[in-house]
Steps between C-alpha positions, in 0.01 A plus 500: 500500500527605144244735350291370213608641168259759364429535131549877469386520139150378597460742793611823333220731397551836340334816627310544173347151532389574856355833389314333213350233728402766755318701230312185392387443859381859530306480173316192627362699794211659315276456805707753695521875464332824598244491218385152600488599868279800424272299274464233770398770748247667268360202308312185594717189550628334184345166409758305296230270360296776336620734229278794592607854574521580871251749639590776749422439864172639632662735751709656223192563283312651796795721594541615140129585482520705820806687372321574173191620686712723725679646195166575331369673814814711531481592133131592518517717811850650492637507151192602306 
């Protein structure tokens, strides 16, 4: 059995072309990343049909208020 002839000029790709295509794929992944992960943890879910700013989750606001209250108590009784 004879092998089918392969058109080598059509299958050769340079390393710079592969690198360029890989960078394009990475730039398209704007939904990934540490900043987006942290904002998804701390903020309400994103609604793609509304263009409003996301609000922080209730547990994060409550925790921040308790930390602020604790810092004020420490300041008032110990650092004054």
